[in-house]
Z-matrix of the N, CA and C atoms (Angstrom, degrees):
N
C 1 1.446
C 2 1.517 1 108.85
N 3 1.302 2 116.94 1 133.68
C 4 1.442 3 120.66 2 -176.14
C 5 1.526 4 111.14 3 -86.89
N 6 1.335 5 114.88 4 155.24
C 7 1.446 6 119.61 5 -178.67
C 8 1.515 7 111.56 6 -65.59
N 9 1.338 8 113.58 7 156.47
C 10 1.451 9 118.35 8 177.09
C 11 1.518 10 109.63 9 -62.06
N 12 1.306 11 114.91 10 145.31
C 13 1.455 12 120.71 11 -174.72
C 14 1.517 13 110.63 12 -93.73
N 15 1.339 14 117.70 13 129.76
C 16 1.451 15 121.13 14 -179.92
C 17 1.519 16 110.42 15 -85.76
N 18 1.341 17 114.04 16 153.28
C 19 1.449 18 119.67 17 177.28
C 20 1.524 19 109.07 18 -63.19
N 21 1.320 20 119.30 19 129.46
C 22 1.463 21 120.41 20 178.89
C 23 1.524 22 111.13 21 -69.18
N 24 1.321 23 114.96 22 149.88
C 25 1.458 24 120.37 23 175.70
C 26 1.530 25 108.75 24 -73.72
N 27 1.292 26 116.28 25 120.00
C 28 1.458 27 120.05 26 -176.86
C 29 1.527 28 111.01 27 -85.34
N 30 1.318 29 116.74 28 132.98
C 31 1.443 30 122.25 29 174.23
C 32 1.520 31 110.25 30 -90.55
N 33 1.302 32 116.84 31 177.71
C 34 1.464 33 119.75 32 -177.32
C 35 1.520 34 113.36 33 -64.36
N 36 1.353 35 117.64 34 -24.33
C 37 1.460 36 120.30 35 -177.65
C 38 1.525 37 112.50 36 -100.43
N 39 1.347 38 117.09 37 4.29
C 40 1.460 39 120.29 38 -178.19
C 41 1.521 40 109.73 39 -89.81
N 42 1.331 41 115.60 40 116.22
C 43 1.458 42 119.65 41 174.84
C 44 1.523 43 108.96 42 -87.50
N 45 1.314 44 116.83 43 163.06
C 46 1.470 45 121.31 44 178.58
C 47 1.519 46 110.65 45 -61.89
N 48 1.339 47 116.80 46 -37.34
C 49 1.459 48 119.95 47 179.13
C 50 1.527 49 111.65 48 -65.38
N 51 1.328 50 117.15 49 -38.55
C 52 1.466 51 120.37 50 179.99
C 53 1.523 52 110.62 51 -67.08
N 54 1.319 53 116.16 52 -41.23
C 55 1.470 54 120.08 53 178.65
C 56 1.524 55 110.36 54 -62.90
N 57 1.325 56 116.91 55 -45.18
C 58 1.459 57 120.97 56 179.85
C 59 1.526 58 110.99 57 -63.05
N 60 1.336 59 117.47 58 -39.55
C 61 1.452 60 120.69 59 -179.93
C 62 1.526 61 110.86 60 -63.58
N 63 1.349 62 118.10 61 -40.27
C 64 1.462 63 120.91 62 178.15
C 65 1.526 64 110.73 63 -65.54
N 66 1.327 65 116.31 64 -38.80
C 67 1.463 66 119.43 65 178.20
C 68 1.520 67 111.24 66 -62.70
N 69 1.325 68 116.89 67 -44.25
C 70 1.463 69 120.80 68 -179.43
C 71 1.524 70 111.33 69 -64.48
N 72 1.333 71 117.25 70 -39.02
C 73 1.458 72 120.64 71 178.62
C 74 1.527 73 110.84 72 -64.81
N 75 1.336 74 116.73 73 -35.80
C 76 1.463 75 120.93 74 -176.60
C 77 1.517 76 112.32 75 -68.58
N 78 1.326 77 117.04 76 -27.94
C 79 1.469 78 119.79 77 -175.15
C 80 1.529 79 112.04 78 -117.80
N 81 1.318 80 115.95 79 23.45
C 82 1.464 81 119.89 80 -178.44
C 83 1.520 82 110.84 81 -57.57
N 84 1.317 83 116.95 82 127.65
C 85 1.452 84 121.85 83 177.65
C 86 1.504 85 115.19 84 87.52
N 87 1.340 86 118.31 85 -1.01
C 88 1.459 87 121.11 86 179.59
C 89 1.523 88 110.33 87 -104.58
N 90 1.347 89 117.87 88 133.24
C 91 1.471 90 119.27 89 177.40
C 92 1.521 91 111.30 90 -69.26
N 93 1.318 92 116.70 91 143.85
C 94 1.460 93 122.38 92 -176.89
C 95 1.528 94 109.82 93 -92.83
N 96 1.332 95 116.17 94 139.81
C 97 1.460 96 122.73 95 176.25
C 98 1.526 97 107.91 96 -118.23
N 99 1.314 98 116.53 97 125.94
C 100 1.458 99 119.42 98 177.39
C 101 1.526 100 109.40 99 -68.11
N 102 1.334 101 117.25 100 131.68
C 103 1.456 102 119.90 101 178.62
C 104 1.518 103 111.40 102 -62.75
N 105 1.332 104 117.32 103 -26.60
C 106 1.461 105 120.04 104 178.19
C 107 1.521 106 111.33 105 -64.14
N 108 1.342 107 117.10 106 -21.20
C 109 1.461 108 120.50 107 176.92
C 110 1.520 109 111.94 108 -76.59
N 111 1.325 110 117.64 109 -19.19
C 112 1.450 111 121.19 110 -170.70
C 113 1.523 112 114.27 111 -104.38
N 114 1.304 113 118.08 112 -29.52
C 115 1.461 114 119.37 113 -177.75
C 116 1.522 115 109.42 114 -155.78
N 117 1.333 116 115.21 115 158.43
C 118 1.453 117 120.19 116 -176.52
C 119 1.525 118 112.28 117 -76.57
N 120 1.330 119 117.25 118 -35.95
C 121 1.459 120 120.57 119 -178.03
C 122 1.519 121 108.80 120 -125.16
N 123 1.316 122 116.75 121 139.57
C 124 1.453 123 120.72 122 -178.86
C 125 1.519 124 110.10 123 -129.30
N 126 1.322 125 114.34 124 156.71
C 127 1.460 126 121.02 125 176.36
C 128 1.527 127 108.44 126 -67.43
N 129 1.326 128 118.96 127 138.43
C 130 1.470 129 119.99 128 -176.05
C 131 1.519 130 114.26 129 -62.31
N 132 1.363 131 118.35 130 -21.82
C 133 1.455 132 120.17 131 -178.88
C 134 1.522 133 113.52 132 -89.31
N 135 1.353 134 117.56 133 -2.37
C 136 1.447 135 120.22 134 179.24
C 137 1.517 136 109.75 135 -86.58
N 138 1.311 137 116.10 136 135.41
C 139 1.465 138 119.90 137 -176.82
C 140 1.514 139 112.75 138 -107.55
N 141 1.338 140 118.48 139 -49.85
C 142 1.462 141 120.95 140 -176.58
C 143 1.518 142 109.37 141 -161.64
N 144 1.310 143 115.32 142 163.33
C 145 1.457 144 121.95 143 178.39
C 146 1.518 145 108.18 144 -120.19
N 147 1.326 146 116.77 145 139.65
C 148 1.453 147 120.77 146 -176.76
C 149 1.522 148 109.99 147 -126.12
N 150 1.308 149 116.85 148 142.77
C 151 1.460 150 122.15 149 179.69
C 152 1.519 151 109.84 150 -112.63
N 153 1.332 152 116.54 151 133.12
C 154 1.460 153 122.02 152 177.93
C 155 1.524 154 107.52 153 -93.97
N 156 1.337 155 117.48 154 98.94
C 157 1.453 156 122.01 155 -176.23
C 158 1.518 157 111.16 156 -87.06
N 159 1.333 158 115.09 157 133.03
C 160 1.455 159 121.67 158 175.50
C 161 1.532 160 108.85 159 -95.64
N 162 1.329 161 118.23 160 163.44
C 163 1.477 162 120.03 161 177.23
C 164 1.522 163 111.28 162 -55.27
N 165 1.323 164 115.75 163 134.92
C 166 1.456 165 120.56 164 -179.70
C 167 1.511 166 114.45 165 87.58
N 168 1.339 167 118.91 166 -2.26
C 169 1.455 168 122.46 167 179.05
C 170 1.517 169 110.28 168 -100.38
N 171 1.332 170 115.73 169 155.86
C 172 1.460 171 121.65 170 178.45
C 173 1.519 172 109.23 171 -130.13
N 174 1.308 173 116.98 172 147.04
C 175 1.456 174 122.60 173 179.01
C 176 1.529 175 109.39 174 -90.72
N 177 1.331 176 117.30 175 131.35
C 178 1.460 177 122.31 176 178.38
C 179 1.526 178 107.58 177 -111.78
N 180 1.331 179 118.70 178 98.69
C 181 1.465 180 121.12 179 -179.67
C 182 1.528 181 110.93 180 -90.27
N 183 1.323 182 116.09 181 174.59
C 184 1.459 183 121.58 182 171.44
C 185 1.513 184 115.31 183 77.32
N 186 1.348 185 118.58 184 19.89
C 187 1.459 186 120.07 185 178.40
C 188 1.523 187 109.73 186 -75.12
N 189 1.314 188 116.01 187 137.60
C 190 1.462 189 120.02 188 179.83
C 191 1.521 190 109.69 189 -102.26
N 192 1.320 191 115.93 190 140.26
C 193 1.453 192 122.37 191 -178.11
C 194 1.525 193 109.01 192 -126.90
N 195 1.343 194 116.01 193 168.70
C 196 1.456 195 118.05 194 166.27
C 197 1.507 196 116.57 195 125.59
N 198 1.352 197 120.46 196 -27.12
C 199 1.459 198 119.51 197 -176.32
C 200 1.516 199 111.45 198 -70.51
N 201 1.337 200 116.65 199 -46.86
C 202 1.454 201 120.55 200 173.43
C 203 1.514 202 115.73 201 88.11
N 204 1.323 203 120.30 202 -2.46
C 205 1.468 204 121.30 203 179.21
C 206 1.518 205 109.91 204 -154.49
N 207 1.331 206 115.69 205 149.15
C 208 1.460 207 121.04 206 -179.79
C 209 1.521 208 108.72 207 -156.95
N 210 1.323 209 117.13 208 137.59
C 211 1.462 210 122.07 209 178.24
C 212 1.523 211 110.04 210 -82.59
N 213 1.343 212 116.78 211 128.00
C 214 1.460 213 121.61 212 177.93
C 215 1.531 214 108.92 213 -126.96
N 216 1.337 215 115.64 214 165.49
C 217 1.459 216 121.16 215 -179.56
C 218 1.525 217 110.15 216 -80.03
N 219 1.335 218 117.15 217 129.13
C 220 1.453 219 121.34 218 178.04
C 221 1.534 220 110.79 219 -76.66
N 222 1.347 221 115.91 220 157.46
C 223 1.452 222 121.98 221 174.03
C 224 1.525 223 109.54 222 -63.44
N 225 1.324 224 116.95 223 138.95
C 226 1.459 225 122.57 224 -177.56
C 227 1.527 226 109.60 225 -91.34
N 228 1.343 227 118.59 226 113.27
C 229 1.481 228 120.83 227 -179.00
C 230 1.523 229 113.50 228 -63.33
N 231 1.343 230 118.04 229 -11.08
C 232 1.462 231 119.89 230 177.57
C 233 1.524 232 111.17 231 -62.22
N 234 1.342 233 117.88 232 -19.84
C 235 1.461 234 121.89 233 179.87
C 236 1.520 235 112.43 234 -89.90
N 237 1.334 236 118.26 235 0.40
C 238 1.465 237 121.08 236 -178.64
C 239 1.525 238 110.43 237 -64.47
N 240 1.334 239 116.63 238 143.98
C 241 1.464 240 122.14 239 178.81
C 242 1.517 241 109.38 240 -77.18
N 243 1.334 242 117.32 241 119.72
C 244 1.461 243 121.75 242 -179.80
C 245 1.528 244 109.86 243 -64.11
N 246 1.330 245 115.97 244 130.24
C 247 1.459 246 120.62 245 177.91
C 248 1.512 247 114.35 246 86.17
N 249 1.318 248 117.97 247 1.87
C 250 1.464 249 122.30 248 179.71
C 251 1.526 250 109.29 249 -128.82
N 252 1.328 251 116.44 250 144.53
C 253 1.460 252 121.92 251 -179.26
C 254 1.524 253 110.00 252 -124.71
N 255 1.318 254 116.59 253 127.85
C 256 1.464 255 120.87 254 172.82
C 257 1.525 256 107.77 255 -73.31
N 258 1.342 257 116.23 256 117.46
C 259 1.469 258 118.75 257 -177.41
C 260 1.527 259 113.09 258 -117.55
N 261 1.320 260 117.95 259 -4.07
C 262 1.458 261 119.53 260 179.06
C 263 1.515 262 111.41 261 -169.23
N 264 1.324 263 115.80 262 158.08
C 265 1.459 264 120.95 263 178.22
C 266 1.525 265 109.07 264 -155.71
N 267 1.309 266 115.23 265 142.02
C 268 1.465 267 122.93 266 175.23
C 269 1.520 268 106.32 267 -126.14
N 270 1.321 269 116.36 268 90.20
C 271 1.453 270 121.81 269 -171.58
C 272 1.517 271 111.53 270 -126.21
N 273 1.310 272 115.00 271 151.38
C 274 1.452 273 121.76 272 172.29
C 275 1.522 274 108.16 273 -145.73
N 276 1.319 275 116.24 274 161.93
C 277 1.457 276 120.91 275 173.05
C 278 1.521 277 107.36 276 -102.81
N 279 1.318 278 116.15 277 107.97
C 280 1.459 279 122.82 278 -178.39
C 281 1.524 280 108.42 279 -95.71
N 282 1.344 281 116.66 280 101.43
C 283 1.462 282 121.89 281 -176.36
C 284 1.532 283 111.21 282 54.60
N 285 1.341 284 115.55 283 38.19
C 286 1.453 285 121.29 284 178.29
C 287 1.515 286 114.63 285 90.42
N 288 1.348 287 117.87 286 -10.48
C 289 1.464 288 121.81 287 -179.46
C 290 1.524 289 109.62 288 -99.23
N 291 1.348 290 118.65 289 127.20
C 292 1.469 291 119.99 290 176.64
C 293 1.525 292 110.59 291 -63.08
N 294 1.348 293 115.52 292 140.96
C 295 1.460 294 120.44 293 -179.82
C 296 1.523 295 108.45 294 -149.23
N 297 1.343 296 116.03 295 137.93
C 298 1.454 297 119.67 296 176.51
C 299 1.511 298 111.68 297 143.08
N 300 1.353 299 115.75 298 -147.60
C 301 1.456 300 121.63 299 -176.62
C 302 1.517 301 110.53 300 -139.70
N 303 1.334 302 115.50 301 150.24
C 304 1.458 303 123.22 302 173.69
C 305 1.526 304 107.14 303 -123.57
N 306 1.338 305 116.98 304 136.54
C 307 1.459 306 121.78 305 -172.97
C 308 1.528 307 110.20 306 -114.16
N 309 1.330 308 115.75 307 126.28
C 310 1.461 309 122.87 308 -179.14
C 311 1.529 310 108.92 309 -119.63
N 312 1.345 311 115.53 310 142.60
C 313 1.467 312 121.37 311 176.77
C 314 1.520 313 109.69 312 -119.37
N 315 1.340 314 116.00 313 134.44
C 316 1.454 315 120.69 314 177.72
C 317 1.521 316 109.66 315 -71.59
N 318 1.329 317 116.93 316 132.66
C 319 1.462 318 121.52 317 -174.61
C 320 1.523 319 112.68 318 -71.40
N 321 1.322 320 117.95 319 -18.94
C 322 1.467 321 120.80 320 -175.57
C 323 1.522 322 112.04 321 -96.09
N 324 1.322 323 116.63 322 -54.42
C 325 1.471 324 119.09 323 -172.72
C 326 1.534 325 113.80 324 -111.37
N 327 1.335 326 117.77 325 0.35
C 328 1.463 327 120.01 326 174.61
C 329 1.516 328 115.11 327 79.23
N 330 1.336 329 118.39 328 5.42
C 331 1.465 330 119.03 329 176.72
C 332 1.528 331 110.41 330 -59.23
N 333 1.328 332 115.45 331 146.97
C 334 1.463 333 121.20 332 -179.20
C 335 1.524 334 109.01 333 -113.34
N 336 1.312 335 115.66 334 132.89
C 337 1.465 336 122.19 335 176.86
C 338 1.527 337 108.06 336 -122.79
N 339 1.320 338 115.26 337 124.81
C 340 1.471 339 120.84 338 177.85
C 341 1.519 340 108.46 339 -101.54
N 342 1.320 341 116.03 340 124.91
C 343 1.468 342 120.58 341 178.14
C 344 1.521 343 108.17 342 -104.88
N 345 1.316 344 116.66 343 117.00
C 346 1.457 345 120.32 344 176.72
C 347 1.519 346 110.98 345 -76.06
N 348 1.318 347 115.64 346 149.72
C 349 1.465 348 121.76 347 177.49
C 350 1.520 349 106.91 348 -129.26
N 351 1.333 350 116.50 349 116.24
C 352 1.470 351 118.63 350 -179.12
C 353 1.516 352 109.78 351 -152.44
N 354 1.310 353 114.66 352 154.00
C 355 1.459 354 122.00 353 177.19
C 356 1.523 355 108.58 354 -92.49
N 357 1.328 356 116.99 355 129.84
C 358 1.457 357 122.17 356 179.94
C 359 1.527 358 108.11 357 -102.47
N 360 1.345 359 118.05 358 99.85
C 361 1.478 360 120.53 359 -174.63
C 362 1.518 361 115.35 360 -57.51
N 363 1.352 362 120.10 361 -42.52
C 364 1.475 363 117.34 362 -175.89
C 365 1.525 364 113.57 363 -59.37
N 366 1.340 365 117.53 364 -38.05
C 367 1.470 366 119.84 365 -178.94
C 368 1.518 367 111.87 366 -103.50
N 369 1.346 368 117.39 367 -0.50
C 370 1.454 369 122.77 368 174.45
C 371 1.534 370 112.21 369 54.58
N 372 1.334 371 115.57 370 55.46
C 373 1.450 372 119.32 371 176.46
C 374 1.523 373 110.38 372 -154.92
N 375 1.339 374 115.49 373 159.40
C 376 1.455 375 120.91 374 176.38
C 377 1.522 376 109.52 375 -76.92
N 378 1.337 377 115.50 376 142.46
C 379 1.450 378 121.02 377 175.91
C 380 1.524 379 109.26 378 -120.78
N 381 1.339 380 116.05 379 147.40
C 382 1.453 381 122.35 380 -176.69
C 383 1.535 382 109.55 381 -131.40
N 384 1.328 383 118.91 382 71.51
C 385 1.464 384 120.02 383 179.42
C 386 1.523 385 111.67 384 -68.97
N 387 1.347 386 116.33 385 139.28
C 388 1.465 387 122.14 386 176.38
C 389 1.525 388 107.97 387 -85.89
N 390 1.334 389 117.64 388 114.35
C 391 1.458 390 122.57 389 -168.43
C 392 1.525 391 112.85 390 -115.03
N 393 1.322 392 114.59 391 161.48
C 394 1.458 393 121.98 392 170.56
C 395 1.530 394 107.95 393 -62.43
N 396 1.340 395 117.88 394 146.29
C 397 1.476 396 119.50 395 -176.96
C 398 1.520 397 115.23 396 -55.85
N 399 1.332 398 117.85 397 -34.28
C 400 1.467 399 119.18 398 -174.52
C 401 1.526 400 114.67 399 -132.02
N 402 1.329 401 118.08 400 -8.73
C 403 1.461 402 120.94 401 -178.92
C 404 1.524 403 110.70 402 -108.11
N 405 1.323 404 117.06 403 151.33
C 406 1.477 405 120.32 404 178.88
C 407 1.521 406 111.80 405 -79.86
N 408 1.331 407 115.80 406 62.59
C 409 1.459 408 121.09 407 179.98
C 410 1.513 409 108.98 408 -148.93
N 411 1.332 410 115.79 409 164.13
C 412 1.456 411 120.05 410 -179.37
C 413 1.525 412 110.37 411 -70.35
N 414 1.333 413 116.70 412 152.52
C 415 1.458 414 120.83 413 179.36
C 416 1.530 415 110.35 414 -67.28
N 417 1.336 416 115.24 415 151.94
C 418 1.460 417 119.64 416 -179.48
C 419 1.520 418 112.89 417 -127.16
N 420 1.342 419 118.40 418 -0.92
C 421 1.460 420 119.95 419 -175.68
C 422 1.526 421 112.75 420 -118.46
N 423 1.343 422 116.91 421 25.39
C 424 1.462 423 121.01 422 177.36
C 425 1.522 424 108.91 423 -128.46
N 426 1.325 425 115.58 424 145.66
C 427 1.469 426 119.72 425 178.23
C 428 1.522 427 109.83 426 -78.30
N 429 1.316 428 115.75 427 165.14
C 430 1.462 429 120.62 428 178.57
C 431 1.524 430 111.04 429 -61.44
N 432 1.342 431 116.88 430 -38.54
C 433 1.469 432 120.19 431 179.07
C 434 1.524 433 111.13 432 -65.50
N 435 1.328 434 117.37 433 -39.61
C 436 1.460 435 120.95 434 178.30
C 437 1.527 436 110.40 435 -64.83
N 438 1.318 437 115.35 436 -44.83
C 439 1.464 438 119.48 437 179.62
C 440 1.529 439 110.53 438 -61.38
N 441 1.334 440 116.85 439 -44.12
C 442 1.464 441 120.63 440 -178.97
C 443 1.520 442 111.04 441 -61.01
N 444 1.340 443 117.59 442 -41.20
C 445 1.466 444 121.44 443 -178.63
C 446 1.525 445 111.27 444 -67.36
N 447 1.336 446 116.60 445 -42.93
C 448 1.461 447 120.13 446 -178.12
C 449 1.528 448 110.91 447 -71.07
N 450 1.331 449 116.99 448 -39.29
C 451 1.462 450 119.93 449 178.68
C 452 1.526 451 110.52 450 -64.66
N 453 1.351 452 117.83 451 -39.02
C 454 1.458 453 120.01 452 176.47
C 455 1.523 454 110.62 453 -62.52
N 456 1.333 455 117.17 454 -40.30
C 457 1.467 456 122.00 455 175.68
C 458 1.529 457 109.75 456 -57.87
N 459 1.347 458 115.75 457 -49.15
C 460 1.466 459 119.86 458 -178.34
C 461 1.525 460 111.27 459 -63.90
N 462 1.325 461 116.74 460 -43.21
C 463 1.467 462 120.21 461 179.17
C 464 1.523 463 111.33 462 -59.81
N 465 1.324 464 116.61 463 -40.92
C 466 1.459 465 119.65 464 -177.18
C 467 1.527 466 111.14 465 -66.97
N 468 1.327 467 117.11 466 -39.11
C 469 1.475 468 119.97 467 178.85
C 470 1.531 469 110.98 468 -68.51
N 471 1.326 470 116.22 469 -44.75
C 472 1.463 471 119.52 470 178.90
C 473 1.531 472 109.93 471 -65.44
N 474 1.334 473 117.23 472 -36.49
C 475 1.463 474 119.98 473 177.02
C 476 1.512 475 111.65 474 -60.90
N 477 1.342 476 117.06 475 -40.87
C 478 1.466 477 120.62 476 177.75
C 479 1.527 478 110.78 477 -65.69
N 480 1.343 479 116.75 478 -38.55
C 481 1.465 480 121.22 479 178.50
C 482 1.519 481 111.32 480 -63.95
N 483 1.318 482 116.95 481 -47.15
C 484 1.466 483 121.29 482 -179.55
C 485 1.526 484 110.54 483 -64.66
N 486 1.337 485 117.12 484 -42.21
C 487 1.459 486 120.46 485 -179.24
C 488 1.525 487 111.57 486 -63.54
N 489 1.342 488 116.93 487 -41.08
C 490 1.466 489 120.15 488 179.60
C 491 1.522 490 110.86 489 -64.68
N 492 1.350 491 116.58 490 -42.97
C 493 1.466 492 119.53 491 178.31
C 494 1.516 493 111.63 492 -64.19
N 495 1.340 494 117.15 493 -39.94
C 496 1.461 495 120.34 494 179.25
C 497 1.525 496 110.83 495 -67.21
N 498 1.342 497 116.89 496 -38.62
C 499 1.462 498 119.94 497 179.56
C 500 1.521 499 111.13 498 -65.08
N 501 1.315 500 116.37 499 -43.03
C 502 1.463 501 120.06 500 178.41
C 503 1.526 502 110.02 501 -63.67
N 504 1.330 503 116.61 502 -41.03
C 505 1.461 504 119.87 503 179.06
C 506 1.513 505 112.64 504 -62.64
N 507 1.344 506 117.03 505 -41.42
C 508 1.464 507 119.60 506 -179.85
C 509 1.518 508 110.97 507 -70.61
N 510 1.348 509 116.87 508 -26.75
C 511 1.460 510 119.98 509 -178.87
C 512 1.523 511 111.37 510 -72.25
N 513 1.327 512 117.56 511 -36.62
C 514 1.462 513 120.27 512 -177.43
C 515 1.523 514 112.04 513 -88.14
N 516 1.335 515 117.58 514 -3.63
C 517 1.458 516 120.26 515 -178.11
C 518 1.525 517 111.04 516 -84.76
N 519 1.313 518 115.84 517 136.97
C 520 1.457 519 122.32 518 171.16
C 521 1.529 520 108.16 519 -94.35
N 522 1.318 521 117.28 520 178.16
C 523 1.462 522 119.49 521 178.63
C 524 1.525 523 110.47 522 -60.88
N 525 1.332 524 116.12 523 -37.67
C 526 1.465 525 120.02 524 179.39
C 527 1.523 526 110.89 525 -63.55
N 528 1.336 527 117.09 526 -45.86
C 529 1.458 528 119.33 527 -178.81
C 530 1.525 529 111.50 528 -73.35
N 531 1.337 530 118.27 529 -32.68
C 532 1.466 531 120.30 530 174.88
C 533 1.525 532 110.40 531 -61.09
N 534 1.337 533 116.53 532 -43.32
C 535 1.467 534 120.16 533 177.87
C 536 1.531 535 111.09 534 -61.26
N 537 1.342 536 116.21 535 -40.31
C 538 1.464 537 120.08 536 179.56
C 539 1.524 538 110.82 537 -67.48
N 540 1.351 539 117.73 538 -38.17
C 541 1.463 540 121.59 539 177.49
C 542 1.529 541 110.19 540 -63.59
N 543 1.332 542 116.78 541 -45.28
C 544 1.459 543 120.57 542 179.14
C 545 1.527 544 110.96 543 -61.90
N 546 1.326 545 116.62 544 -42.88
C 547 1.461 546 120.90 545 179.20
C 548 1.528 547 110.40 546 -61.83
N 549 1.352 548 116.80 547 -44.75
C 550 1.460 549 120.83 548 -179.29
C 551 1.528 550 111.60 549 -66.46
N 552 1.329 551 117.10 550 -24.52
C 553 1.463 552 121.72 551 -178.28
C 554 1.524 553 112.97 552 -93.15
N 555 1.328 554 116.98 553 5.61
C 556 1.457 555 119.65 554 178.68
C 557 1.518 556 113.82 555 87.76
N 558 1.346 557 117.60 556 14.19
C 559 1.463 558 121.45 557 179.19
C 560 1.528 559 110.42 558 -113.50
N 561 1.312 560 117.29 559 48.00
C 562 1.453 561 121.10 560 -179.56
C 563 1.514 562 111.43 561 -78.44
N 564 1.323 563 116.47 562 59.17
C 565 1.460 564 122.24 563 -178.15
C 566 1.528 565 110.13 564 -105.28
N 567 1.305 566 115.80 565 164.62
C 568 1.461 567 120.57 566 175.58
C 569 1.525 568 108.96 567 -68.08
N 570 1.323 569 117.04 568 131.21
C 571 1.461 570 121.01 569 178.51
C 572 1.527 571 109.45 570 -89.01
N 573 1.326 572 116.08 571 129.11
C 574 1.456 573 121.67 572 -177.74
C 575 1.521 574 110.12 573 -107.17
N 576 1.326 575 116.10 574 145.77
C 577 1.457 576 120.85 575 174.46
C 578 1.530 577 109.42 576 -74.05
N 579 1.335 578 116.37 577 160.83
C 580 1.462 579 120.51 578 -176.32
C 581 1.526 580 112.30 579 -63.29
N 582 1.331 581 117.69 580 -27.27
C 583 1.477 582 120.56 581 -178.55
C 584 1.531 583 112.12 582 -96.58
N 585 1.346 584 117.33 583 11.81
C 586 1.454 585 119.31 584 178.32
C 587 1.531 586 109.56 585 -64.56
N 588 1.336 587 119.00 586 127.85
C 589 1.455 588 121.08 587 -177.51
C 590 1.523 589 114.01 588 -61.27
N 591 1.320 590 117.20 589 -22.30
C 592 1.462 591 119.09 590 179.69
C 593 1.527 592 112.60 591 -66.84
N 594 1.336 593 116.53 592 -24.61
C 595 1.455 594 119.50 593 177.43
C 596 1.519 595 112.07 594 -71.19
N 597 1.310 596 116.45 595 -22.86
C 598 1.463 597 120.82 596 178.88
C 599 1.517 598 111.77 597 -93.29
N 600 1.309 599 117.13 598 1.71
C 601 1.458 600 121.20 599 179.28
C 602 1.511 601 113.03 600 79.69
N 603 1.366 602 116.95 601 19.70
C 604 1.462 603 120.34 602 -178.22
C 605 1.510 604 112.08 603 -88.08
N 606 1.323 605 117.15 604 -7.13
C 607 1.467 606 119.44 605 -177.27
C 608 1.507 607 110.12 606 -130.10
């Protein structure tokens, strides 16, 4: 998303029409987002915000900002792998999907287990392969029970991360942006109110 565009400094020979024409040329092909959709107060010199959409992307307008805090559910330590300690992670959210590695060390013998985190598009689910600490191959010095315990630990932490991000996203979404999110996700259906008779099978 590109930065908000400031009003150009007008010279003595700059007419309002010329300024507007230059602005339109600068953002040709980009959808316009009203700044009022993004924040409650704006700088007086800001005019509009434009998004450069690539193929396969969708614009989500109407997001509300300003509260600055939200209560989310913490990760439950009951899912921690006994005898293993998470000591490092290299993670990012790639288009909303967690991606990277989580590093665990055995508390007794110091063995290191790297758990990969990646989204598998064909089956549409997160995968957590148990990997060698530094090589692109599966681990060979851990038992199946150890791997299962550590992977469950990793899944639980990533689940808490995804849930917190989704909760924050739903909190800042307005009805307009919720509709755009549903449309972008393949749910471009008519939204019904809870008391709509069609939900009860009356229509």
